[in-house]
C-alpha positions in Angstrom: 44.4 47.6 -50.4 43.3 43.8 -51.0 40.1 42.5 -49.4 41.3 40.4 -46.5 39.3 37.4 -47.7 41.5 37.1 -50.4 44.7 38.6 -49.4 46.9 35.2 -49.5 50.3 35.1 -50.4 50.8 34.7 -54.4 54.5 33.4 -53.8 56.4 31.9 -51.0 60.1 32.0 -49.9 60.1 28.1 -48.3 63.8 27.5 -47.4 66.3 26.4 -46.3 67.1 27.9 -43.2 70.7 29.5 -42.7 70.7 29.2 -46.9 70.2 32.8 -47.9 66.2 33.2 -47.5 66.5 36.3 -44.9 68.7 37.8 -47.7 66.4 37.3 -50.2 63.7 38.5 -48.6 65.5 41.6 -48.0 66.6 41.9 -51.5 63.2 41.5 -52.7 61.1 43.7 -50.5 62.3 47.1 -52.0 60.6 46.0 -55.6 57.6 48.3 -56.1 55.6 45.5 -57.8 55.8 43.1 -54.5 54.7 43.2 -50.9 56.5 40.9 -48.6 54.7 40.5 -45.1 56.3 42.7 -42.5 56.8 40.1 -40.4 59.4 38.3 -42.1 58.9 34.6 -41.0 55.1 33.9 -39.6 55.6 30.0 -39.9 51.5 30.1 -40.4 51.5 26.7 -42.7 54.0 24.5 -40.3 50.9 24.6 -38.1 47.8 26.1 -39.9 45.1 27.1 -37.5 46.5 25.3 -34.2 48.9 26.8 -31.9 53.0 25.9 -32.5 53.9 22.2 -31.0 55.6 22.7 -27.5 59.2 22.5 -28.5 61.5 22.2 -25.8 64.8 22.8 -26.9 66.8 25.9 -25.5 64.8 29.2 -26.4 61.9 27.1 -27.8 59.2 28.3 -26.2 59.6 32.0 -26.5 60.3 31.5 -30.4 56.6 29.6 -30.3 55.3 33.2 -29.4 56.0 34.7 -32.2 54.5 32.2 -34.6 51.4 33.4 -36.6 49.1 30.6 -36.4 45.7 32.2 -36.2 44.3 32.7 -40.0 42.9 36.1 -39.4 46.6 37.2 -38.2 47.7 35.7 -41.0 45.9 36.9 -43.6 46.1 40.7 -41.8 49.8 40.6 -42.6 48.8 41.2 -46.3 45.8 43.5 -46.0 48.1 46.8 -46.7 49.1 45.1 -50.0 48.9 47.8 -52.9 46.3 46.6 -55.6 47.9 44.8 -57.9 51.2 43.7 -55.8 52.1 40.1 -55.4 52.0 39.0 -52.0 54.9 37.1 -50.6 56.1 36.1 -47.3 59.6 33.9 -46.2 59.5 30.8 -43.7 62.5 28.7 -44.6 61.3 25.6 -42.5 58.2 25.4 -45.1 60.5 23.0 -47.6 61.2 20.8 -44.7 57.9 20.2 -43.4 55.7 17.6 -44.9 52.5 18.9 -43.3 53.5 22.5 -44.6 54.2 21.4 -48.2 50.6 19.8 -47.7 48.7 22.7 -46.4 50.4 25.2 -49.3 49.3 22.8 -51.7 45.8 22.8 -50.6 45.3 26.3 -49.5 47.5 28.1 -52.3 47.8 25.6 -54.8 48.7 28.3 -57.9 51.5 30.0 -55.5 54.9 30.3 -56.9 57.7 28.6 -54.5 61.3 29.6 -54.1 63.6 27.6 -52.4 67.4 28.3 -51.7 69.8 25.4 -51.3 73.2 25.3 -49.8 75.8 22.6 -49.4 74.1 21.0 -46.5 77.6 20.3 -44.5 77.9 24.3 -44.5 73.9 25.0 -44.0 74.5 22.5 -40.9 77.6 24.2 -39.6 76.2 27.7 -40.1 73.1 26.6 -38.7 75.0 25.0 -35.1 77.2 28.2 -35.3 74.1 30.4 -34.8 72.9 28.6 -31.8 76.1 28.6 -30.2 77.3 32.0 -30.2 74.1 33.0 -29.1 74.5 30.8 -25.9 71.6 28.1 -26.8 73.6 25.4 -28.3 74.8 23.3 -24.9 77.5 21.4 -27.0 80.6 22.9 -28.3 81.2 20.1 -31.1 79.3 20.0 -34.0 80.0 16.6 -34.8 78.5 15.9 -31.2 75.9 18.2 -31.7 74.6 16.4 -35.0 75.1 12.9 -33.3 72.6 14.0 -30.6 70.0 14.9 -33.5 67.6 12.0 -33.3 67.7 12.3 -29.6 67.0 15.9 -29.8 64.2 15.6 -31.9 62.3 12.8 -29.6 62.5 14.9 -26.8 60.6 17.6 -28.8 63.1 20.3 -30.0 62.2 22.6 -32.8 63.3 21.9 -36.2 66.2 24.5 -36.2 67.6 21.9 -34.2 68.0 19.4 -36.8 71.1 20.1 -38.3 71.4 17.1 -40.7 67.3 17.0 -41.4 67.1 20.0 -42.6 69.6 19.3 -45.3 68.1 16.2 -46.7 66.7 18.3 -49.8 66.5 15.4 -52.0 63.5 13.9 -50.3 62.0 17.3 -49.5 61.9 18.0 -53.4 60.4 14.6 -54.4 57.7 15.1 -52.4 57.1 18.8 -53.2 57.2 18.0 -56.8 54.4 15.7 -55.8 52.4 18.5 -54.5 53.3 21.5 -56.9 54.1 21.2 -60.8 57.7 22.0 -61.3 57.1 25.4 -63.1 55.7 26.6 -60.0 59.2 26.0 -58.2 62.2 27.9 -58.8 65.3 26.4 -57.1 68.4 28.7 -56.7 71.6 28.0 -54.8 73.2 29.9 -52.2 76.5 30.5 -54.3 74.5 32.3 -56.8 73.0 34.6 -54.6 76.5 35.8 -52.9 78.5 35.3 -56.5 76.1 37.2 -58.6 73.4 38.9 -56.9 71.8 40.8 -59.7 71.5 38.1 -62.4 70.3 35.8 -59.5 67.8 38.3 -58.6 66.5 39.2 -62.0 66.3 35.3 -62.7 63.7 35.6 -59.5 62.0 38.2 -61.1 61.5 36.9 -64.6 60.2 33.8 -62.3 57.5 35.7 -60.5 56.7 37.7 -63.8 57.6 41.1 -62.6 60.1 43.9 -63.9 63.9 43.0 -63.9 66.8 44.9 -63.1 65.1 46.7 -60.4 66.6 45.3 -57.4 70.1 44.5 -57.8 72.1 43.3 -54.3 71.9 41.1 -51.5 71.6 43.0 -48.0 74.9 42.1 -45.9 73.9 39.5 -43.3 73.9 39.9 -39.2 77.3 37.8 -38.7 77.9 36.5 -35.5 81.4 36.5 -34.2 83.0 32.9 -33.3 82.9 32.1 -29.5 85.6 29.0 -28.7 84.6 27.0 -25.7 85.8 28.1 -22.5 85.0 28.9 -18.8 83.5 32.1 -19.9 81.2 30.3 -22.3 80.7 27.3 -19.8 79.6 29.9 -17.2 77.6 32.2 -19.9 75.9 29.6 -21.5 73.7 27.9 -19.2 72.5 31.6 -18.1 71.4 32.4 -21.3 69.3 28.9 -21.8 68.0 29.4 -18.3 66.7 33.1 -19.3 64.8 31.5 -22.3 62.8 29.2 -20.3 61.9 32.0 -18.0 61.5 34.2 -21.4 58.5 31.8 -22.2 56.4 33.8 -19.7 57.2 36.9 -21.4 56.5 38.7 -24.7 59.1 37.8 -27.1 60.7 41.0 -27.7 60.9 41.6 -23.7 62.8 38.4 -23.7 65.6 39.5 -26.3 65.8 43.0 -25.2 66.8 41.3 -21.5 68.9 38.5 -22.6 70.9 40.9 -25.1 73.5 41.7 -22.6 74.3 38.4 -21.6 74.7 37.8 -25.4 77.0 40.9 -26.3 78.6 39.7 -23.2 79.3 36.2 -25.2 80.4 37.7 -28.0 82.7 40.4 -26.5 85.9 37.9 -27.3 84.5 36.2 -30.4 86.6 36.1 -33.6 85.1 37.2 -36.4 87.1 34.7 -38.8 85.0 31.8 -37.9 87.1 28.4 -37.8 86.9 26.5 -41.0 86.1 22.9 -40.9 88.8 20.5 -41.2 88.9 17.7 -44.0 88.0 15.3 -41.6 85.3 16.8 -40.0 83.8 18.0 -43.1 83.9 14.1 -44.2 82.5 13.0 -41.1 79.3 15.4 -41.5 79.0 15.1 -45.1 78.7 11.2 -44.7 74.8 11.3 -44.1 74.0 13.3 -46.9 75.5 11.6 -50.0 72.9 9.3 -50.3 70.3 12.1 -50.6 72.9 14.2 -52.9 72.2 11.2 -55.3 68.2 11.6 -54.9 68.6 15.3 -55.4 70.6 15.2 -58.5 68.0 12.3 -59.7 65.0 14.6 -58.9 66.4 17.5 -60.1 68.3 16.5 -63.1 71.3 18.8 -62.0 74.9 17.9 -60.6 75.8 18.7 -57.0 79.3 16.9 -57.4 80.7 20.1 -55.7 78.9 18.9 -52.2 80.7 15.6 -52.3 84.3 17.1 -52.2 86.3 18.9 -49.5 86.7 22.4 -49.7 87.1 25.6 -47.2 83.1 26.3 -47.2 81.4 29.2 -48.1 79.5 32.1 -46.4 78.5 35.5 -47.6 81.7 36.7 -46.1 84.3 34.3 -47.4 82.5 34.4 -50.8 82.6 38.3 -50.6 86.3 38.3 -49.9 87.4 35.7 -52.5 85.4 37.8 -55.4 86.9 40.8 -54.2 90.8 38.8 -54.2 89.8 37.4 -57.9 92.3 39.1 -60.7 91.0 41.2 -63.0 90.5 39.7 -66.2 91.2 42.3 -69.4 90.5 41.2 -72.8 93.6 40.8 -75.1 
């Protein structure tokens, strides 16, 4: 076992939210040369030895209770790591947070960082969908929800509500590269995780300096059914949000247990096939990201042209379906 005083992480999965970080964490966890923290998203470097901000969005207060912000508790997460294993954790908001990037650079300057980037429109849509179908997002229109972002930030809503801000990867990476040498940062794309998981995981293993070919698949995600706005959602949504406020006064696991029946009622009439964005809605959502995509290309030297054009979008589910429908190619 590792001495707690030296039990800092060797690598971090730093983001982005709704871009496959949880899936990557789950895929890497079985590797015998790695030790992933038992708390998947500790958020320690978001606050660094201080209680988390008193965020005031729906459900934020009880989520704050899950943050691992005391250093002793954070280091305890890695205390059971086998001797010689690389220690890591996954907090997808680190890429977004300027303060987190600086705390990481100061505390673990030699750590390797892995970021997964997803089309910012798809990422925002998935983010909004996650909160909407669980009854926490009060706005049933993604364009309107995005339009309210600055108002919500000023009102103290947590970063997970920052649908646009979380997808501004250009500015985030420009700053990250000022804190860390580029050879310590690995950029992946969401589509790589889904379309070619074995090769992508081998790439991660090479980056970390561990054996390749040991892990080769991505665990399936917990897909929520889409819930259309209706009298039912207008009735149950406020109940869920009111319960989330009360949940701030109880342990998070208790609130999740109590709220589960309400959320399940919301999902009962949901549709597993989520509606796809129309070209008009996608174009409207894309517009604020275009300048940042230019910056991202300048910073990385890579092309992200596909993010500028309309397509049906992607998810683990839709990409898996597309792979199954691809014709089998036979060499002549």
